[in-house]
PDB file of N, CA, C, O and CB in Angstrom:
ATOM      1  N   MET A   1       8.874 -12.755 -36.915  1.00  0.00           N
ATOM      2  CA  MET A   1       9.100 -12.823 -38.267  1.00  0.00           C
ATOM      3  C   MET A   1       8.063 -11.993 -39.155  1.00  0.00           C
ATOM      4  O   MET A   1       6.984 -11.625 -38.691  1.00  0.00           O
ATOM      5  CB  MET A   1       9.100 -14.245 -38.624  1.00  0.00           C
ATOM      6  N   LYS A   2       8.455 -11.731 -40.433  1.00  0.00           N
ATOM      7  CA  LYS A   2       7.523 -11.165 -41.193  1.00  0.00           C
ATOM      8  C   LYS A   2       7.982 -11.472 -42.618  1.00  0.00           C
ATOM      9  O   LYS A   2       9.102 -11.901 -42.898  1.00  0.00           O
ATOM     10  CB  LYS A   2       7.351  -9.700 -40.870  1.00  0.00           C
ATOM     11  N   ALA A   3       6.962 -11.197 -43.530  1.00  0.00           N
ATOM     12  CA  ALA A   3       7.206 -11.820 -44.893  1.00  0.00           C
ATOM     13  C   ALA A   3       8.397 -10.858 -45.581  1.00  0.00           C
ATOM     14  O   ALA A   3       8.498  -9.724 -45.113  1.00  0.00           O
ATOM     15  CB  ALA A   3       5.687 -11.846 -45.863  1.00  0.00           C
ATOM     16  N   ALA A   4       9.001 -11.117 -46.303  1.00  0.00           N
ATOM     17  CA  ALA A   4      10.010 -10.339 -47.515  1.00  0.00           C
ATOM     18  C   ALA A   4       8.991  -9.460 -48.053  1.00  0.00           C
ATOM     19  O   ALA A   4       7.803  -9.723 -48.237  1.00  0.00           O
ATOM     20  CB  ALA A   4      10.756 -11.408 -48.891  1.00  0.00           C
ATOM     21  N   PRO A   5       9.690  -8.248 -48.309  1.00  0.00           N
ATOM     22  CA  PRO A   5       8.938  -7.337 -49.104  1.00  0.00           C
ATOM     23  C   PRO A   5       8.343  -7.642 -50.443  1.00  0.00           C
ATOM     24  O   PRO A   5       9.015  -8.079 -51.377  1.00  0.00           O
ATOM     25  CB  PRO A   5       9.685  -6.343 -49.281  1.00  0.00           C
ATOM     26  N   GLY A   6       7.071  -7.401 -50.503  1.00  0.00           N
ATOM     27  CA  GLY A   6       6.251  -7.652 -51.785  1.00  0.00           C
ATOM     28  C   GLY A   6       5.767  -9.223 -51.566  1.00  0.00           C
ATOM     29  O   GLY A   6       5.132  -9.663 -52.524  1.00  0.00           O
ATOM     30  N   LEU A   7       5.930  -9.987 -50.644  1.00  0.00           N
ATOM     31  CA  LEU A   7       5.285 -10.976 -50.309  1.00  0.00           C
ATOM     32  C   LEU A   7       4.274 -11.325 -49.279  1.00  0.00           C
ATOM     33  O   LEU A   7       4.314 -10.664 -48.242  1.00  0.00           O
ATOM     34  CB  LEU A   7       5.989 -11.538 -50.225  1.00  0.00           C
ATOM     35  N   HIS A   8       3.315 -12.317 -49.398  1.00  0.00           N
ATOM     36  CA  HIS A   8       2.495 -12.683 -48.288  1.00  0.00           C
ATOM     37  C   HIS A   8       2.861 -14.205 -48.305  1.00  0.00           C
ATOM     38  O   HIS A   8       2.969 -14.902 -49.314  1.00  0.00           O
ATOM     39  CB  HIS A   8       0.844 -12.298 -48.454  1.00  0.00           C
ATOM     40  N   VAL A   9       3.047 -14.630 -46.885  1.00  0.00           N
ATOM     41  CA  VAL A   9       3.278 -16.152 -46.861  1.00  0.00           C
ATOM     42  C   VAL A   9       2.179 -16.723 -45.887  1.00  0.00           C
ATOM     43  O   VAL A   9       1.875 -16.230 -44.801  1.00  0.00           O
ATOM     44  CB  VAL A   9       4.860 -16.562 -46.323  1.00  0.00           C
ATOM     45  N   SER A  10       1.724 -17.669 -46.373  1.00  0.00           N
ATOM     46  CA  SER A  10       0.405 -18.571 -45.367  1.00  0.00           C
ATOM     47  C   SER A  10       1.109 -19.143 -44.191  1.00  0.00           C
ATOM     48  O   SER A  10       2.266 -19.562 -44.149  1.00  0.00           O
ATOM     49  CB  SER A  10      -0.442 -20.090 -46.242  1.00  0.00           C
ATOM     50  N   TYR A  11       0.213 -19.093 -43.232  1.00  0.00           N
ATOM     51  CA  TYR A  11       0.606 -19.863 -41.959  1.00  0.00           C
ATOM     52  C   TYR A  11       0.598 -21.400 -42.311  1.00  0.00           C
ATOM     53  O   TYR A  11       0.004 -21.853 -43.289  1.00  0.00           O
ATOM     54  CB  TYR A  11      -0.463 -19.544 -40.691  1.00  0.00           C
ATOM     55  N   GLU A  12       1.344 -22.180 -41.378  1.00  0.00           N
ATOM     56  CA  GLU A  12       1.608 -23.441 -41.656  1.00  0.00           C
ATOM     57  C   GLU A  12       0.265 -24.088 -41.721  1.00  0.00           C
ATOM     58  O   GLU A  12       0.101 -24.677 -42.790  1.00  0.00           O
ATOM     59  CB  GLU A  12       2.541 -24.035 -40.693  1.00  0.00           C
ATOM     60  N   HIS A  13      -0.719 -24.154 -40.920  1.00  0.00           N
ATOM     61  CA  HIS A  13      -2.029 -24.875 -40.797  1.00  0.00           C
ATOM     62  C   HIS A  13      -3.237 -24.021 -40.966  1.00  0.00           C
ATOM     63  O   HIS A  13      -4.363 -24.408 -40.653  1.00  0.00           O
ATOM     64  CB  HIS A  13      -2.129 -25.531 -39.477  1.00  0.00           C
ATOM     65  N   GLN A  14      -2.975 -22.851 -41.468  1.00  0.00           N
ATOM     66  CA  GLN A  14      -4.028 -21.900 -41.767  1.00  0.00           C
ATOM     67  C   GLN A  14      -3.786 -21.092 -43.099  1.00  0.00           C
ATOM     68  O   GLN A  14      -3.375 -19.933 -43.167  1.00  0.00           O
ATOM     69  CB  GLN A  14      -4.160 -20.939 -40.587  1.00  0.00           C
ATOM     70  N   TYR A  15      -4.104 -21.888 -44.096  1.00  0.00           N
ATOM     71  CA  TYR A  15      -3.619 -21.257 -45.511  1.00  0.00           C
ATOM     72  C   TYR A  15      -4.523 -20.136 -45.954  1.00  0.00           C
ATOM     73  O   TYR A  15      -4.242 -19.631 -47.041  1.00  0.00           O
ATOM     74  CB  TYR A  15      -3.616 -22.375 -46.725  1.00  0.00           C
ATOM     75  N   ARG A  16      -5.411 -19.730 -45.391  1.00  0.00           N
ATOM     76  CA  ARG A  16      -6.147 -18.517 -45.762  1.00  0.00           C
ATOM     77  C   ARG A  16      -5.699 -17.265 -44.928  1.00  0.00           C
ATOM     78  O   ARG A  16      -6.086 -16.107 -45.084  1.00  0.00           O
ATOM     79  CB  ARG A  16      -7.667 -18.766 -45.569  1.00  0.00           C
ATOM     80  N   ARG A  17      -4.874 -17.705 -44.086  1.00  0.00           N
ATOM     81  CA  ARG A  17      -4.346 -16.384 -43.222  1.00  0.00           C
ATOM     82  C   ARG A  17      -2.922 -16.230 -43.584  1.00  0.00           C
ATOM     83  O   ARG A  17      -2.227 -17.244 -43.661  1.00  0.00           O
ATOM     84  CB  ARG A  17      -4.459 -16.546 -41.487  1.00  0.00           C
ATOM     85  N   TYR A  18      -2.407 -15.038 -43.819  1.00  0.00           N
ATOM     86  CA  TYR A  18      -0.989 -14.716 -44.405  1.00  0.00           C
ATOM     87  C   TYR A  18      -0.387 -13.890 -43.431  1.00  0.00           C
ATOM     88  O   TYR A  18      -1.032 -13.218 -42.626  1.00  0.00           O
ATOM     89  CB  TYR A  18      -0.973 -13.969 -45.834  1.00  0.00           C
ATOM     90  N   ILE A  19       0.930 -13.937 -43.504  1.00  0.00           N
ATOM     91  CA  ILE A  19       1.911 -13.323 -42.749  1.00  0.00           C
ATOM     92  C   ILE A  19       2.456 -12.157 -43.923  1.00  0.00           C
ATOM     93  O   ILE A  19       2.864 -12.478 -45.039  1.00  0.00           O
ATOM     94  CB  ILE A  19       3.107 -14.515 -42.156  1.00  0.00           C
ATOM     95  N   THR A  20       2.384 -11.042 -43.520  1.00  0.00           N
ATOM     96  CA  THR A  20       2.616  -9.834 -44.519  1.00  0.00           C
ATOM     97  C   THR A  20       3.782  -9.162 -44.033  1.00  0.00           C
ATOM     98  O   THR A  20       4.146  -9.404 -42.883  1.00  0.00           O
ATOM     99  CB  THR A  20       1.383  -8.765 -44.619  1.00  0.00           C
ATOM    100  N   GLU A  21       4.517  -8.231 -44.851  1.00  0.00           N
ATOM    101  CA  GLU A  21       5.700  -7.640 -44.762  1.00  0.00           C
ATOM    102  C   GLU A  21       5.237  -6.288 -43.509  1.00  0.00           C
ATOM    103  O   GLU A  21       6.055  -5.736 -42.773  1.00  0.00           O
ATOM    104  CB  GLU A  21       6.261  -7.147 -46.481  1.00  0.00           C
ATOM    105  N   THR A  22       4.071  -6.061 -43.540  1.00  0.00           N
ATOM    106  CA  THR A  22       3.860  -5.126 -42.343  1.00  0.00           C
ATOM    107  C   THR A  22       3.505  -5.635 -40.916  1.00  0.00           C
ATOM    108  O   THR A  22       3.583  -4.880 -39.947  1.00  0.00           O
ATOM    109  CB  THR A  22       2.800  -4.248 -42.691  1.00  0.00           C
ATOM    110  N   ASN A  23       3.152  -6.805 -40.822  1.00  0.00           N
ATOM    111  CA  ASN A  23       2.971  -7.285 -39.501  1.00  0.00           C
ATOM    112  C   ASN A  23       3.892  -8.223 -38.892  1.00  0.00           C
ATOM    113  O   ASN A  23       4.050  -9.260 -39.536  1.00  0.00           O
ATOM    114  CB  ASN A  23       1.817  -7.825 -39.437  1.00  0.00           C
ATOM    115  N   VAL A  24       4.631  -8.100 -37.655  1.00  0.00           N
ATOM    116  CA  VAL A  24       5.561  -8.878 -37.120  1.00  0.00           C
ATOM    117  C   VAL A  24       4.651  -9.933 -36.213  1.00  0.00           C
ATOM    118  O   VAL A  24       3.768  -9.574 -35.434  1.00  0.00           O
ATOM    119  CB  VAL A  24       6.663  -7.975 -36.321  1.00  0.00           C
ATOM    120  N   VAL A  25       5.055 -11.337 -36.479  1.00  0.00           N
ATOM    121  CA  VAL A  25       4.350 -12.157 -35.810  1.00  0.00           C
ATOM    122  C   VAL A  25       5.266 -13.209 -35.131  1.00  0.00           C
ATOM    123  O   VAL A  25       6.422 -13.422 -35.496  1.00  0.00           O
ATOM    124  CB  VAL A  25       3.368 -12.691 -36.667  1.00  0.00           C
ATOM    125  N   SER A  26       4.672 -13.819 -34.157  1.00  0.00           N
ATOM    126  CA  SER A  26       5.579 -14.972 -33.530  1.00  0.00           C
ATOM    127  C   SER A  26       5.116 -16.334 -33.942  1.00  0.00           C
ATOM    128  O   SER A  26       3.910 -16.547 -33.822  1.00  0.00           O
ATOM    129  CB  SER A  26       5.572 -14.938 -31.921  1.00  0.00           C
ATOM    130  N   VAL A  27       5.858 -17.264 -34.394  1.00  0.00           N
ATOM    131  CA  VAL A  27       5.500 -18.494 -35.078  1.00  0.00           C
ATOM    132  C   VAL A  27       6.306 -19.680 -34.356  1.00  0.00           C
ATOM    133  O   VAL A  27       7.443 -19.501 -33.920  1.00  0.00           O
ATOM    134  CB  VAL A  27       5.850 -18.381 -36.682  1.00  0.00           C
ATOM    135  N   PRO A  28       5.713 -20.749 -34.277  1.00  0.00           N
ATOM    136  CA  PRO A  28       6.496 -21.933 -33.772  1.00  0.00           C
ATOM    137  C   PRO A  28       7.725 -22.344 -34.531  1.00  0.00           C
ATOM    138  O   PRO A  28       7.790 -22.120 -35.739  1.00  0.00           O
ATOM    139  CB  PRO A  28       5.630 -23.091 -33.735  1.00  0.00           C
ATOM    140  N   ASP A  29       8.668 -22.914 -33.909  1.00  0.00           N
ATOM    141  CA  ASP A  29       9.929 -23.413 -34.460  1.00  0.00           C
ATOM    142  C   ASP A  29       9.702 -24.737 -35.316  1.00  0.00           C
ATOM    143  O   ASP A  29       9.989 -25.862 -34.907  1.00  0.00           O
ATOM    144  CB  ASP A  29      10.945 -23.682 -33.271  1.00  0.00           C
ATOM    145  N   SER A  30       9.184 -24.469 -36.473  1.00  0.00           N
ATOM    146  CA  SER A  30       8.911 -25.832 -37.209  1.00  0.00           C
ATOM    147  C   SER A  30       9.662 -25.934 -38.581  1.00  0.00           C
ATOM    148  O   SER A  30      10.085 -24.891 -39.080  1.00  0.00           O
ATOM    149  CB  SER A  30       7.305 -26.010 -37.499  1.00  0.00           C
ATOM    150  N   ALA A  31       9.841 -27.067 -39.182  1.00  0.00           N
ATOM    151  CA  ALA A  31      10.511 -27.177 -40.410  1.00  0.00           C
ATOM    152  C   ALA A  31       9.859 -26.214 -41.529  1.00  0.00           C
ATOM    153  O   ALA A  31      10.593 -25.669 -42.354  1.00  0.00           O
ATOM    154  CB  ALA A  31      10.483 -28.662 -40.836  1.00  0.00           C
ATOM    155  N   TYR A  32       8.591 -26.036 -41.535  1.00  0.00           N
ATOM    156  CA  TYR A  32       7.887 -25.175 -42.457  1.00  0.00           C
ATOM    157  C   TYR A  32       8.300 -23.836 -42.372  1.00  0.00           C
ATOM    158  O   TYR A  32       8.550 -23.257 -43.429  1.00  0.00           O
ATOM    159  CB  TYR A  32       6.503 -25.224 -42.271  1.00  0.00           C
ATOM    160  N   TYR A  33       8.424 -23.199 -41.232  1.00  0.00           N
ATOM    161  CA  TYR A  33       8.999 -21.742 -41.142  1.00  0.00           C
ATOM    162  C   TYR A  33      10.395 -21.661 -41.272  1.00  0.00           C
ATOM    163  O   TYR A  33      10.829 -20.601 -41.724  1.00  0.00           O
ATOM    164  CB  TYR A  33       8.685 -21.074 -39.863  1.00  0.00           C
ATOM    165  N   ARG A  34      11.217 -22.569 -40.968  1.00  0.00           N
ATOM    166  CA  ARG A  34      12.749 -22.549 -41.094  1.00  0.00           C
ATOM    167  C   ARG A  34      12.986 -22.605 -42.778  1.00  0.00           C
ATOM    168  O   ARG A  34      13.805 -21.931 -43.403  1.00  0.00           O
ATOM    169  CB  ARG A  34      13.515 -23.993 -40.202  1.00  0.00           C
ATOM    170  N   ARG A  35      12.146 -23.484 -43.266  1.00  0.00           N
ATOM    171  CA  ARG A  35      12.380 -23.434 -44.821  1.00  0.00           C
ATOM    172  C   ARG A  35      12.135 -22.188 -45.412  1.00  0.00           C
ATOM    173  O   ARG A  35      12.886 -21.742 -46.279  1.00  0.00           O
ATOM    174  CB  ARG A  35      11.532 -24.382 -45.561  1.00  0.00           C
ATOM    175  N   LEU A  36      11.024 -21.519 -44.964  1.00  0.00           N
ATOM    176  CA  LEU A  36      10.809 -20.271 -45.523  1.00  0.00           C
ATOM    177  C   LEU A  36      11.678 -19.117 -45.245  1.00  0.00           C
ATOM    178  O   LEU A  36      11.846 -18.185 -46.031  1.00  0.00           O
ATOM    179  CB  LEU A  36       9.639 -19.938 -45.214  1.00  0.00           C
ATOM    180  N   LEU A  37      12.224 -19.231 -44.078  1.00  0.00           N
ATOM    181  CA  LEU A  37      13.368 -18.347 -43.689  1.00  0.00           C
ATOM    182  C   LEU A  37      14.567 -18.574 -44.457  1.00  0.00           C
ATOM    183  O   LEU A  37      15.264 -17.631 -44.831  1.00  0.00           O
ATOM    184  CB  LEU A  37      13.713 -18.506 -42.285  1.00  0.00           C
ATOM    185  N   THR A  38      14.853 -19.816 -44.719  1.00  0.00           N
ATOM    186  CA  THR A  38      16.125 -20.187 -45.494  1.00  0.00           C
ATOM    187  C   THR A  38      15.941 -19.718 -46.953  1.00  0.00           C
ATOM    188  O   THR A  38      16.866 -19.227 -47.600  1.00  0.00           O
ATOM    189  CB  THR A  38      16.420 -21.815 -45.453  1.00  0.00           C
ATOM    190  N   GLN A  39      14.736 -19.893 -47.415  1.00  0.00           N
ATOM    191  CA  GLN A  39      14.387 -19.441 -48.681  1.00  0.00           C
ATOM    192  C   GLN A  39      14.410 -18.014 -49.101  1.00  0.00           C
ATOM    193  O   GLN A  39      14.674 -17.594 -50.228  1.00  0.00           O
ATOM    194  CB  GLN A  39      13.233 -19.853 -48.875  1.00  0.00           C
ATOM    195  N   GLY A  40      14.040 -17.197 -47.842  1.00  0.00           N
ATOM    196  CA  GLY A  40      14.071 -15.687 -48.215  1.00  0.00           C
ATOM    197  C   GLY A  40      12.811 -15.078 -48.065  1.00  0.00           C
ATOM    198  O   GLY A  40      12.670 -13.858 -48.150  1.00  0.00           O
ATOM    199  N   ASP A  41      11.670 -16.046 -47.794  1.00  0.00           N
ATOM    200  CA  ASP A  41      10.309 -15.655 -47.971  1.00  0.00           C
ATOM    201  C   ASP A  41       9.975 -15.036 -46.518  1.00  0.00           C
ATOM    202  O   ASP A  41       9.172 -14.116 -46.364  1.00  0.00           O
ATOM    203  CB  ASP A  41       9.322 -16.953 -48.442  1.00  0.00           C
ATOM    204  N   LEU A  42      10.488 -15.480 -45.768  1.00  0.00           N
ATOM    205  CA  LEU A  42      10.233 -14.829 -44.375  1.00  0.00           C
ATOM    206  C   LEU A  42      11.803 -14.013 -43.804  1.00  0.00           C
ATOM    207  O   LEU A  42      12.958 -14.351 -44.065  1.00  0.00           O
ATOM    208  CB  LEU A  42       9.686 -16.261 -43.175  1.00  0.00           C
ATOM    209  N   VAL A  43      11.382 -13.016 -43.075  1.00  0.00           N
ATOM    210  CA  VAL A  43      12.643 -12.292 -42.614  1.00  0.00           C
ATOM    211  C   VAL A  43      12.395 -12.300 -40.933  1.00  0.00           C
ATOM    212  O   VAL A  43      11.304 -12.128 -40.388  1.00  0.00           O
ATOM    213  CB  VAL A  43      12.783 -10.576 -43.360  1.00  0.00           C
ATOM    214  N   LEU A  44      13.515 -12.510 -40.346  1.00  0.00           N
ATOM    215  CA  LEU A  44      13.705 -12.607 -38.908  1.00  0.00           C
ATOM    216  C   LEU A  44      13.702 -10.975 -38.384  1.00  0.00           C
ATOM    217  O   LEU A  44      14.434 -10.081 -38.809  1.00  0.00           O
ATOM    218  CB  LEU A  44      15.212 -13.483 -38.554  1.00  0.00           C
ATOM    219  N   VAL A  45      12.879 -10.892 -37.558  1.00  0.00           N
ATOM    220  CA  VAL A  45      12.974  -9.386 -36.963  1.00  0.00           C
ATOM    221  C   VAL A  45      13.470  -9.299 -35.455  1.00  0.00           C
ATOM    222  O   VAL A  45      12.894 -10.133 -34.757  1.00  0.00           O
ATOM    223  CB  VAL A  45      11.467  -8.665 -37.010  1.00  0.00           C
ATOM    224  N   ASN A  46      14.098  -8.759 -34.982  1.00  0.00           N
ATOM    225  CA  ASN A  46      14.611  -8.705 -33.460  1.00  0.00           C
ATOM    226  C   ASN A  46      13.604  -7.894 -32.669  1.00  0.00           C
ATOM    227  O   ASN A  46      13.826  -7.921 -31.459  1.00  0.00           O
ATOM    228  CB  ASN A  46      16.140  -7.984 -33.297  1.00  0.00           C
ATOM    229  N   LYS A  47      12.593  -7.207 -33.030  1.00  0.00           N
ATOM    230  CA  LYS A  47      11.711  -6.542 -31.964  1.00  0.00           C
ATOM    231  C   LYS A  47      10.584  -7.689 -31.700  1.00  0.00           C
ATOM    232  O   LYS A  47      10.320  -8.644 -32.430  1.00  0.00           O
ATOM    233  CB  LYS A  47      11.005  -4.979 -32.528  1.00  0.00           C
ATOM    234  N   LYS A  48      10.013  -7.342 -30.494  1.00  0.00           N
ATOM    235  CA  LYS A  48       8.945  -8.154 -30.132  1.00  0.00           C
ATOM    236  C   LYS A  48       7.897  -8.178 -30.969  1.00  0.00           C
ATOM    237  O   LYS A  48       7.618  -7.127 -31.546  1.00  0.00           O
ATOM    238  CB  LYS A  48       8.504  -7.860 -28.994  1.00  0.00           C
ATOM    239  N   ALA A  49       7.156  -9.283 -31.195  1.00  0.00           N
ATOM    240  CA  ALA A  49       6.202  -9.640 -32.048  1.00  0.00           C
ATOM    241  C   ALA A  49       4.720  -9.094 -31.223  1.00  0.00           C
ATOM    242  O   ALA A  49       4.374  -9.342 -30.067  1.00  0.00           O
ATOM    243  CB  ALA A  49       6.362 -11.334 -32.366  1.00  0.00           C
ATOM    244  N   LYS A  50       4.026  -8.284 -32.258  1.00  0.00           N
ATOM    245  CA  LYS A  50       2.852  -7.756 -31.744  1.00  0.00           C
ATOM    246  C   LYS A  50       1.644  -8.969 -31.840  1.00  0.00           C
ATOM    247  O   LYS A  50       0.858  -9.057 -30.897  1.00  0.00           O
ATOM    248  CB  LYS A  50       2.506  -6.373 -32.601  1.00  0.00           C
ATOM    249  N   HIS A  51       1.531  -9.805 -32.885  1.00  0.00           N
ATOM    250  CA  HIS A  51       0.642 -10.798 -32.634  1.00  0.00           C
ATOM    251  C   HIS A  51       1.244 -12.300 -32.722  1.00  0.00           C
ATOM    252  O   HIS A  51       2.223 -12.526 -33.433  1.00  0.00           O
ATOM    253  CB  HIS A  51      -0.459 -10.592 -33.570  1.00  0.00           C
ATOM    254  N   LYS A  52       0.706 -13.163 -32.079  1.00  0.00           N
ATOM    255  CA  LYS A  52       1.049 -14.428 -31.896  1.00  0.00           C
ATOM    256  C   LYS A  52       0.427 -15.320 -33.336  1.00  0.00           C
ATOM    257  O   LYS A  52      -0.718 -15.151 -33.757  1.00  0.00           O
ATOM    258  CB  LYS A  52       0.424 -14.886 -30.376  1.00  0.00           C
ATOM    259  N   GLY A  53       1.397 -16.244 -33.942  1.00  0.00           N
ATOM    260  CA  GLY A  53       1.159 -16.703 -35.140  1.00  0.00           C
ATOM    261  C   GLY A  53      -0.080 -17.817 -35.116  1.00  0.00           C
ATOM    262  O   GLY A  53      -0.989 -17.653 -35.929  1.00  0.00           O
ATOM    263  N   GLN A  54      -0.128 -18.840 -34.284  1.00  0.00           N
ATOM    264  CA  GLN A  54      -0.959 -19.762 -34.177  1.00  0.00           C
ATOM    265  C   GLN A  54      -1.406 -19.751 -32.775  1.00  0.00           C
ATOM    266  O   GLN A  54      -2.239 -20.569 -32.385  1.00  0.00           O
ATOM    267  CB  GLN A  54      -0.435 -20.944 -34.629  1.00  0.00           C
TER     268      GLN A  54
END
């Protein structure tokens, strides 16, 4: 996943770390990330993540 263009989204339990639109990360399947995906704040990317989220 990555953030939608122009946004930076904080990790679920690490509010000072952010997911940006330039880095693709792998995150756990939790309600927090599913909600952000549904709202359009996160974008699902089909390529393999370079960084593990948590």
